[in-house]
One Martini backbone bead per residue (centre of mass of N, CA, C, O) as a GRO file, in nm:
protein
  233
    1UNK     BB    1   1.119   0.708   1.941
    2UNK     BB    2   0.881   0.534   2.076
    3UNK     BB    3   0.551   0.499   1.947
    4UNK     BB    4   0.233   0.556   2.062
    5UNK     BB    5  -0.117   0.450   1.927
    6UNK     BB    6  -0.291   0.445   2.156
    7UNK     BB    7  -0.544   0.491   2.334
    8UNK     BB    8  -0.558   0.760   2.584
    9UNK     BB    9  -0.323   0.992   2.473
   10UNK     BB   10  -0.422   1.279   2.404
   11UNK     BB   11  -0.314   1.471   2.620
   12UNK     BB   12  -0.016   1.408   2.579
   13UNK     BB   13   0.001   1.461   2.269
   14UNK     BB   14  -0.066   1.765   2.289
   15UNK     BB   15   0.166   1.849   2.463
   16UNK     BB   16   0.386   1.762   2.260
   17UNK     BB   17   0.301   1.954   2.036
   18UNK     BB   18   0.345   2.211   2.205
   19UNK     BB   19   0.642   2.162   2.258
   20UNK     BB   20   0.734   2.153   1.958
   21UNK     BB   21   0.642   2.441   1.899
   22UNK     BB   22   0.821   2.581   2.112
   23UNK     BB   23   1.093   2.478   2.007
   24UNK     BB   24   1.075   2.599   1.724
   25UNK     BB   25   1.036   2.898   1.810
   26UNK     BB   26   1.300   2.911   1.982
   27UNK     BB   27   1.497   2.847   1.755
   28UNK     BB   28   1.419   3.082   1.571
   29UNK     BB   29   1.467   3.310   1.767
   30UNK     BB   30   1.773   3.251   1.818
   31UNK     BB   31   1.855   3.264   1.510
   32UNK     BB   32   1.782   3.555   1.453
   33UNK     BB   33   2.010   3.664   1.639
   34UNK     BB   34   2.258   3.508   1.527
   35UNK     BB   35   2.192   3.599   1.208
   36UNK     BB   36   2.081   3.890   1.194
   37UNK     BB   37   1.760   3.891   1.171
   38UNK     BB   38   1.494   4.078   1.098
   39UNK     BB   39   1.190   4.177   1.189
   40UNK     BB   40   0.906   4.288   1.057
   41UNK     BB   41   0.787   4.248   1.347
   42UNK     BB   42   0.928   4.418   1.604
   43UNK     BB   43   0.749   4.301   1.852
   44UNK     BB   44   0.869   4.006   1.850
   45UNK     BB   45   1.138   4.024   2.001
   46UNK     BB   46   1.024   4.039   2.291
   47UNK     BB   47   0.834   3.794   2.285
   48UNK     BB   48   1.058   3.578   2.223
   49UNK     BB   49   1.200   3.591   2.491
   50UNK     BB   50   0.975   3.446   2.642
   51UNK     BB   51   0.976   3.179   2.481
   52UNK     BB   52   1.274   3.101   2.526
   53UNK     BB   53   1.247   3.096   2.844
   54UNK     BB   54   1.013   2.869   2.844
   55UNK     BB   55   1.206   2.668   2.729
   56UNK     BB   56   1.240   2.310   2.835
   57UNK     BB   57   1.369   2.010   2.747
   58UNK     BB   58   1.332   1.868   3.046
   59UNK     BB   59   1.045   1.920   3.049
   60UNK     BB   60   0.731   1.867   3.077
   61UNK     BB   61   0.472   1.860   2.896
   62UNK     BB   62   0.267   2.155   2.802
   63UNK     BB   63   0.018   2.358   2.778
   64UNK     BB   64  -0.045   2.634   2.597
   65UNK     BB   65  -0.121   2.940   2.591
   66UNK     BB   66  -0.291   3.121   2.363
   67UNK     BB   67  -0.090   3.359   2.359
   68UNK     BB   68   0.150   3.188   2.259
   69UNK     BB   69   0.018   3.085   1.995
   70UNK     BB   70  -0.012   3.368   1.869
   71UNK     BB   71   0.289   3.433   1.852
   72UNK     BB   72   0.367   3.191   1.672
   73UNK     BB   73   0.184   3.273   1.438
   74UNK     BB   74   0.330   3.545   1.379
   75UNK     BB   75   0.607   3.425   1.340
   76UNK     BB   76   0.542   3.247   1.086
   77UNK     BB   77   0.444   3.518   0.914
   78UNK     BB   78   0.730   3.624   0.900
   79UNK     BB   79   0.975   3.714   0.684
   80UNK     BB   80   1.229   3.680   0.860
   81UNK     BB   81   1.161   3.380   0.932
   82UNK     BB   82   1.165   3.271   0.651
   83UNK     BB   83   1.470   3.319   0.615
   84UNK     BB   84   1.555   3.151   0.858
   85UNK     BB   85   1.442   2.881   0.759
   86UNK     BB   86   1.621   2.863   0.497
   87UNK     BB   87   1.879   2.851   0.725
   88UNK     BB   88   1.862   2.577   0.907
   89UNK     BB   89   2.148   2.440   0.872
   90UNK     BB   90   2.280   2.662   1.084
   91UNK     BB   91   2.085   2.507   1.284
   92UNK     BB   92   1.864   2.391   1.533
   93UNK     BB   93   1.586   2.195   1.396
   94UNK     BB   94   1.307   2.056   1.368
   95UNK     BB   95   1.173   1.858   1.121
   96UNK     BB   96   0.856   1.933   1.224
   97UNK     BB   97   0.813   2.236   1.223
   98UNK     BB   98   0.645   2.297   0.968
   99UNK     BB   99   0.412   2.110   1.018
  100UNK     BB  100   0.310   2.260   1.282
  101UNK     BB  101   0.319   2.556   1.187
  102UNK     BB  102   0.107   2.522   0.960
  103UNK     BB  103  -0.114   2.427   1.200
  104UNK     BB  104  -0.168   2.666   1.412
  105UNK     BB  105  -0.474   2.736   1.349
  106UNK     BB  106  -0.570   2.460   1.457
  107UNK     BB  107  -0.424   2.416   1.732
  108UNK     BB  108  -0.562   2.672   1.875
  109UNK     BB  109  -0.804   2.513   1.886
  110UNK     BB  110  -1.020   2.361   2.123
  111UNK     BB  111  -1.099   2.108   1.895
  112UNK     BB  112  -0.833   1.988   1.867
  113UNK     BB  113  -0.702   1.686   1.707
  114UNK     BB  114  -0.498   1.426   1.738
  115UNK     BB  115  -0.324   1.256   1.498
  116UNK     BB  116  -0.132   1.017   1.371
  117UNK     BB  117   0.060   1.208   1.210
  118UNK     BB  118   0.130   1.383   1.455
  119UNK     BB  119   0.263   1.163   1.628
  120UNK     BB  120   0.482   1.076   1.417
  121UNK     BB  121   0.611   1.389   1.429
  122UNK     BB  122   0.693   1.376   1.693
  123UNK     BB  123   0.929   1.477   1.959
  124UNK     BB  124   1.108   1.251   2.186
  125UNK     BB  125   1.360   1.233   2.378
  126UNK     BB  126   1.593   0.986   2.430
  127UNK     BB  127   1.650   0.837   2.754
  128UNK     BB  128   1.813   0.581   2.776
  129UNK     BB  129   1.597   0.301   2.823
  130UNK     BB  130   1.343   0.170   2.604
  131UNK     BB  131   1.060  -0.064   2.638
  132UNK     BB  132   0.887  -0.269   2.391
  133UNK     BB  133   0.588  -0.478   2.331
  134UNK     BB  134   0.502  -0.670   2.047
  135UNK     BB  135   0.225  -0.827   1.863
  136UNK     BB  136   0.302  -1.035   1.575
  137UNK     BB  137   0.161  -1.302   1.481
  138UNK     BB  138   0.213  -1.426   1.777
  139UNK     BB  139   0.476  -1.242   1.809
  140UNK     BB  140   0.720  -1.135   2.020
  141UNK     BB  141   0.839  -0.798   2.028
  142UNK     BB  142   1.148  -0.664   2.153
  143UNK     BB  143   1.190  -0.320   2.199
  144UNK     BB  144   1.491  -0.116   2.201
  145UNK     BB  145   1.531   0.217   2.299
  146UNK     BB  146   1.784   0.459   2.216
  147UNK     BB  147   2.005   0.697   2.256
  148UNK     BB  148   2.214   0.884   2.015
  149UNK     BB  149   2.360   1.050   2.174
  150UNK     BB  150   2.659   1.072   2.313
  151UNK     BB  151   2.565   1.080   2.621
  152UNK     BB  152   2.388   0.802   2.587
  153UNK     BB  153   2.574   0.558   2.497
  154UNK     BB  154   2.693   0.460   2.778
  155UNK     BB  155   2.407   0.335   2.871
  156UNK     BB  156   2.395   0.095   2.610
  157UNK     BB  157   2.653  -0.043   2.465
  158UNK     BB  158   2.647  -0.303   2.698
  159UNK     BB  159   2.318  -0.419   2.669
  160UNK     BB  160   2.313  -0.633   2.383
  161UNK     BB  161   2.356  -0.913   2.443
  162UNK     BB  162   2.168  -1.137   2.229
  163UNK     BB  163   2.052  -1.005   2.005
  164UNK     BB  164   1.890  -1.039   1.702
  165UNK     BB  165   1.860  -0.723   1.627
  166UNK     BB  166   1.969  -0.425   1.445
  167UNK     BB  167   1.837  -0.095   1.430
  168UNK     BB  168   1.946   0.158   1.204
  169UNK     BB  169   1.902   0.506   1.208
  170UNK     BB  170   1.918   0.728   0.922
  171UNK     BB  171   1.938   1.048   0.801
  172UNK     BB  172   1.918   1.199   0.484
  173UNK     BB  173   1.881   1.518   0.583
  174UNK     BB  174   2.183   1.547   0.746
  175UNK     BB  175   2.424   1.620   0.543
  176UNK     BB  176   2.412   1.961   0.632
  177UNK     BB  177   2.465   1.891   0.935
  178UNK     BB  178   2.506   1.943   1.294
  179UNK     BB  179   2.585   1.884   1.597
  180UNK     BB  180   2.492   1.986   1.907
  181UNK     BB  181   2.762   1.897   2.058
  182UNK     BB  182   2.914   1.954   1.758
  183UNK     BB  183   2.952   2.217   1.528
  184UNK     BB  184   3.185   2.039   1.332
  185UNK     BB  185   2.994   1.780   1.308
  186UNK     BB  186   2.874   1.574   1.092
  187UNK     BB  187   2.604   1.373   1.097
  188UNK     BB  188   2.665   1.160   0.878
  189UNK     BB  189   2.945   1.093   0.977
  190UNK     BB  190   2.861   1.005   1.259
  191UNK     BB  191   2.673   0.769   1.161
  192UNK     BB  192   2.890   0.607   1.014
  193UNK     BB  193   3.079   0.566   1.256
  194UNK     BB  194   2.873   0.423   1.442
  195UNK     BB  195   2.806   0.191   1.255
  196UNK     BB  196   3.095   0.076   1.238
  197UNK     BB  197   3.123   0.022   1.538
  198UNK     BB  198   2.884  -0.180   1.564
  199UNK     BB  199   2.987  -0.389   1.355
  200UNK     BB  200   3.248  -0.452   1.566
  201UNK     BB  201   3.089  -0.570   1.771
  202UNK     BB  202   3.075  -0.869   1.947
  203UNK     BB  203   2.763  -0.866   2.035
  204UNK     BB  204   2.685  -0.860   1.699
  205UNK     BB  205   2.791  -1.113   1.539
  206UNK     BB  206   2.484  -1.279   1.540
  207UNK     BB  207   2.340  -1.027   1.419
  208UNK     BB  208   2.117  -0.844   1.273
  209UNK     BB  209   2.155  -0.570   1.030
  210UNK     BB  210   1.954  -0.275   1.007
  211UNK     BB  211   1.916  -0.023   0.756
  212UNK     BB  212   1.768   0.303   0.800
  213UNK     BB  213   1.662   0.545   0.564
  214UNK     BB  214   1.530   0.838   0.645
  215UNK     BB  215   1.369   1.129   0.539
  216UNK     BB  216   1.313   1.149   0.221
  217UNK     BB  217   1.128   1.403   0.198
  218UNK     BB  218   1.343   1.608   0.307
  219UNK     BB  219   1.559   1.547   0.107
  220UNK     BB  220   1.404   1.623  -0.154
  221UNK     BB  221   1.355   1.923  -0.062
  222UNK     BB  222   1.673   2.001  -0.013
  223UNK     BB  223   1.873   1.922  -0.257
  224UNK     BB  224   1.831   2.165  -0.465
  225UNK     BB  225   1.956   2.392  -0.236
  226UNK     BB  226   2.158   2.154  -0.097
  227UNK     BB  227   2.425   2.018  -0.181
  228UNK     BB  228   2.589   1.732  -0.169
  229UNK     BB  229   2.851   1.592   0.042
  230UNK     BB  230   3.056   1.355   0.069
  231UNK     BB  231   3.097   1.137   0.316
  232UNK     BB  232   3.379   1.052   0.525
  233UNK     BB  233   3.583   0.837   0.728
   0.00000   0.00000   0.00000
């Protein structure tokens, strides 16, 4: 999603941080059950049911009650959850989960302030088409951000005739992960196939295509313990 770093968005940014924390905790709690990993703190099992029920991906971000933040803090300190996190390629988990969970002691404080790095690591799912205009060296850049999920593509795939450039972002760290929509489809293979499809669209015949391979830091962290297998079209 396009990220706004303008001032005046603090309240919204903090709510998004809280929603990302809740999403990460919900994903971990669900995976603990799916992977049959026991909690070291057995009381967490019941409390996690509440957090899982609380999370709604389509709901507007809201601030979490301090009691929920305390549960998330205990969750992240649990040895069973540590094992679950190490197996994160087997389920869907936000890339920024560890970043925010590691900060839970700070985030739960009433005087916590959202910084630029926090904003850059938040995730807000793009639905439909979002347009932003930036002025760089007195040149107006019109950026159109679109959802990459399969169900979102039909909304935008015919909307870009005449664009100057196409920026295609692909994550280096998703080589061992699978789509949320299709548990058997490798994410890197899906990205390669979509990129090839875009290359062949007549609407982009005269457009510049720019490929960004991002999340290099997560890739470097992951590759020693999860060897890459070359994806093929």
